[in-house]
VOGU-3710 file (C-alpha; in Angstrom, 3 decimals, decimal comma):
1> lcvevswsep> 0,060/0,025/0,028  1,377/3,370/-1,031  -0,321/6,547/0,288  0,851/10,036/-0,791  -0,242/12,954/1,393  -0,038/16,570/0,221  0,624/19,315/2,668  -0,226/22,998/2,145  2,029/25,784/3,417  -0,314/26,746/6,184
11> elalldhcre> -0,460/23,083/7,285  3,327/22,873/7,379  3,462/26,127/9,383  0,942/24,670/11,788  3,146/21,538/12,161  6,184/23,688/12,850  4,203/25,476/15,490  3,246/22,253/17,158  6,855/21,096/17,269  8,103/24,301/18,785
21> rlrkplgdif> 5,344/24,346/21,351  6,304/20,827/22,462  9,834/22,008/23,200  8,747/24,615/25,785  9,154/24,052/29,496  6,653/21,685/31,005  4,821/24,449/32,929  4,307/26,498/29,814  3,011/23,443/27,949  0,515/22,723/30,726
31> dewmsdssaf> -0,717/26,325/30,737  -1,294/26,220/27,009  -3,085/22,955/27,271  -5,375/24,373/29,989  -6,269/27,330/27,856  -6,948/25,322/24,706  -6,870/21,555/25,093  -8,605/21,032/21,678  -5,494/22,202/19,863  -3,038/20,135/21,811
41> pvpnelveki> -0,862/18,254/21,243  -1,844/18,053/17,546  -4,826/19,866/15,924  -7,403/17,574/14,416  -6,781/18,834/10,953  -3,194/17,513/11,051  -4,000/14,004/12,416  -5,076/12,566/9,109  -1,959/14,005/7,452  0,373/12,419/10,010
51> vppqirdrlk> -1,383/9,044/10,408  -3,480/8,561/7,191  -6,636/6,594/7,771  -5,937/4,424/4,741  -2,993/2,942/6,696  -4,763/2,830/10,020  -7,649/0,865/8,423  -5,174/-1,748/7,170  -3,411/-2,470/10,451  -4,774/-4,935/13,029
61> egqcwlvsph> -4,883/-3,933/16,658  -1,451/-4,477/18,244  0,575/-4,587/14,985  3,674/-2,364/15,147  4,006/0,949/13,358  7,620/1,143/12,213  8,154/4,749/11,237  11,119/6,383/9,482  10,271/10,034/9,893  12,165/12,771/7,997
71> grlctfpiha> 12,206/16,499/7,778  9,628/18,177/9,995  8,328/14,871/11,404  11,709/13,653/12,514  11,356/14,814/16,140  7,565/14,710/16,325  5,882/12,336/18,837  3,753/10,480/16,294  2,858/7,822/18,925  1,065/10,508/20,936
81> vdlgndnplv> -1,191/11,775/18,087  -4,755/11,823/19,400  -7,222/9,849/17,229  -10,076/11,577/19,051  -11,496/11,639/22,557  -8,113/11,508/24,269  -7,293/8,321/22,339  -3,589/8,343/21,328  -2,271/6,195/18,497  -0,045/4,264/20,868
91> nhwpvqyipt> -3,108/2,905/22,708  -3,823/0,752/19,647  -0,468/0,144/18,024  3,086/0,094/19,392  5,135/2,697/17,585  8,890/2,375/16,813  11,021/4,861/15,064  14,068/4,066/12,791  16,445/6,570/11,108  16,245/4,715/7,788
101> fallpqrrgg> 14,721/1,365/6,633  18,155/0,612/5,262  19,096/-0,362/8,870  16,776/-3,358/8,846  19,073/-5,691/6,925  21,913/-4,701/9,236  20,386/-6,381/12,348  23,001/-8,385/14,062  22,431/-12,136/14,759  24,188/-14,511/17,022
111> pspdavmllg> 24,024/-15,012/20,771  23,466/-11,981/23,036  24,701/-11,428/26,521  22,119/-11,590/29,323  23,760/-9,140/31,696  22,398/-5,685/32,711  24,463/-2,555/33,365  22,848/0,311/35,300  25,028/3,419/35,421  24,119/6,600/37,230
121> caedawgdei> 25,631/9,951/38,176  23,743/12,250/40,572  26,419/14,929/40,721  28,980/15,560/38,025  32,065/17,756/37,701  30,410/20,108/35,187  28,346/22,151/37,639  24,992/20,633/36,562  22,047/20,564/38,914  22,186/17,571/41,352
131> lkqvegeieq> 19,855/14,823/40,140  18,298/13,700/43,460  16,359/10,867/41,868  19,378/9,025/40,275  20,359/6,839/43,230  16,861/5,733/43,877  16,229/5,048/40,199  19,339/2,880/39,794  18,612/0,987/43,035  14,993/0,265/42,056
141> lynlwsakrp> 16,014/-1,009/38,614  18,840/-3,040/40,145  16,369/-4,740/42,544  14,004/-5,416/39,655  16,652/-6,952/37,377  18,349/-8,879/40,147  15,022/-10,621/40,940  14,761/-11,712/37,353  18,431/-12,420/36,569  20,265/-13,139/39,820
151> grakkciipa> 23,905/-12,295/39,626  23,583/-10,796/36,148  22,838/-7,110/37,073  25,513/-4,638/37,845  24,855/-1,138/39,296  27,145/1,774/39,728  26,824/5,410/40,926  29,692/7,422/39,699  30,823/10,314/42,000  31,553/13,793/40,713
161> sgspeqaglp> 35,320/13,198/40,612  34,978/9,646/39,182  34,554/8,016/35,782  33,310/4,789/34,246  36,915/3,590/34,011  37,522/4,210/37,707  34,327/2,287/38,454  35,604/-0,733/36,496  33,283/-0,115/33,553  35,448/1,276/30,716
171> letwrnyeii> 33,887/1,526/27,245  35,379/-1,720/26,032  33,347/-3,716/28,689  29,974/-2,373/27,570  29,777/-5,139/24,967  29,156/-7,614/27,722  25,650/-6,290/28,435  22,269/-6,857/26,842  20,487/-4,044/28,645  22,376/-0,786/29,316
181> hfachgefpe> 20,742/2,087/31,262  22,179/5,560/32,052  20,735/8,022/34,493  22,773/11,243/34,331  22,876/14,648/32,757  23,430/14,886/29,018  24,435/17,701/26,754  23,894/18,449/23,105  25,882/21,543/21,960  24,028/23,228/19,139
191> grpfdaalrl> 25,893/22,911/15,895  28,246/20,203/17,316  26,232/16,937/17,208  29,227/14,669/17,712  29,989/16,434/20,960  26,686/15,280/22,404  27,704/13,516/25,612  26,761/11,652/28,667  28,127/13,400/31,692  29,462/10,697/34,056
201> ganairasel> 31,420/12,177/36,957  34,408/14,048/35,580  34,112/12,278/32,289  31,986/13,196/29,290  31,420/10,143/27,017  31,019/11,878/23,636  29,157/10,599/20,563  32,386/10,538/18,621  33,915/8,172/21,137  31,076/5,728/20,808
211> ftvqlraavv> 32,070/4,885/17,267  34,964/2,902/18,796  32,779/0,736/20,969  31,398/-2,641/20,067  27,964/-3,247/21,604  25,692/-6,236/21,700  22,941/-4,523/23,545  19,283/-5,232/22,765  18,304/-1,961/24,539  20,178/1,176/25,526
221> slsacslgrr> 18,027/3,503/27,544  19,092/7,028/28,421  17,431/8,661/31,369  19,126/11,912/30,435  17,872/15,180/28,940  17,655/15,999/25,261  19,922/13,300/23,957  17,363/12,285/21,357  18,086/15,507/19,528  19,761/15,504/16,140
231> agsfsgvdna> 21,727/18,124/14,272  19,630/21,041/13,003  16,510/20,260/14,896  16,662/23,125/17,397  14,630/25,971/15,986  12,824/26,910/12,867  13,300/24,785/9,683  15,725/21,921/9,944  19,055/22,564/8,229  20,645/19,184/8,473
241> gdewvglylp> 18,652/17,266/5,951  17,478/13,951/7,110  20,625/12,884/8,966  19,983/11,546/12,466  23,301/12,825/13,808  24,135/12,863/17,481  24,004/9,832/19,781  21,780/7,855/17,401  24,309/7,249/14,702  27,286/6,022/16,782
251> lfysgaqnll> 25,143/3,891/19,072  23,445/2,125/16,111  26,801/1,903/14,345  28,284/0,317/17,487  25,612/-2,410/17,507  22,828/-1,209/19,776  19,549/-2,668/18,458  17,046/-0,263/20,227  17,578/3,091/21,797  15,287/4,877/24,231
261> vslweadsip> 16,044/8,600/24,405  14,372/11,859/25,246  13,729/14,419/22,497  13,520/17,369/24,913  14,291/18,248/28,604  13,214/15,396/30,814  11,638/15,996/34,278  13,222/13,688/36,773  10,194/12,364/38,678  8,049/11,202/35,728
271> avefmkkfhk> 11,188/9,941/34,025  11,999/7,685/36,881  8,385/6,302/37,028  8,430/5,696/33,260  11,792/3,869/33,393  10,662/1,617/36,206  7,579/0,524/34,242  9,559/0,206/31,009  12,291/-1,989/32,640  9,711/-4,082/34,475
281> alsegatpvv> 7,975/-4,939/31,177  11,449/-5,716/29,622  12,394/-7,947/32,484  9,075/-9,830/31,981  9,946/-10,545/28,317  8,198/-7,696/26,513  9,846/-6,439/23,305  11,214/-2,911/23,663  8,514/-1,327/21,551  5,718/-3,095/23,518
291> af> 7,416/-2,192/26,811  7,505/1,412/25,657
//
């Protein structure tokens, strides 16, 4: 089935407005929703453009939407599009995003490790705000995975002056884990996508370094702010084409099969609650997209 959808200039402008609105601080988003809930998060007139009914009608309940979004839709939460009466798309079909369908033949086979690495940093050396939820998040996930895989879960809280290497978890050991989870601050310097980094103690693990890692992880989850960004997706019209540059590319290149990242600033408390439910579902055998 091939469906082509035409967009007018006013519709594209409205889509841009929706994207920019979703990047605002949580309090501002809530205020806008309270003042006009009918136009949030996606106006009804755009829903059929983003998720055409011809496709929805062909999919059975529970079948997965595999989406390769480009241009204006690249950082848009398609899974949250309301089909009417507070009924988001993800209530009916799991939704998974992929930078390009060309990645599908590149799926790696062979045996996978069954170990879990949970790495957190509440206070780093970069002057970032202390993340008070990190230690509790890592401890809860550790207890969850330890119950399902005794002896196969490893947890580590890195101090402000420390690093993964000092904790006995240098980059070359990450290939030994099936599930990898980070709870820390992240950065994405505008205009320098390969300097996107995980701030772990006094060490910043940059996207450029991840090209040298060999991973066998089924899931890498990042409980860190904004690391789902890509080059050129900060304001106005994208200027980086369709390239998913940032942490996506090196992690996929290194062998990670599924990534869970935040497109925008993540609030700590709901992020922790989400991660607990996500990892619980994973530990019970759900696929990553269904767990999400």
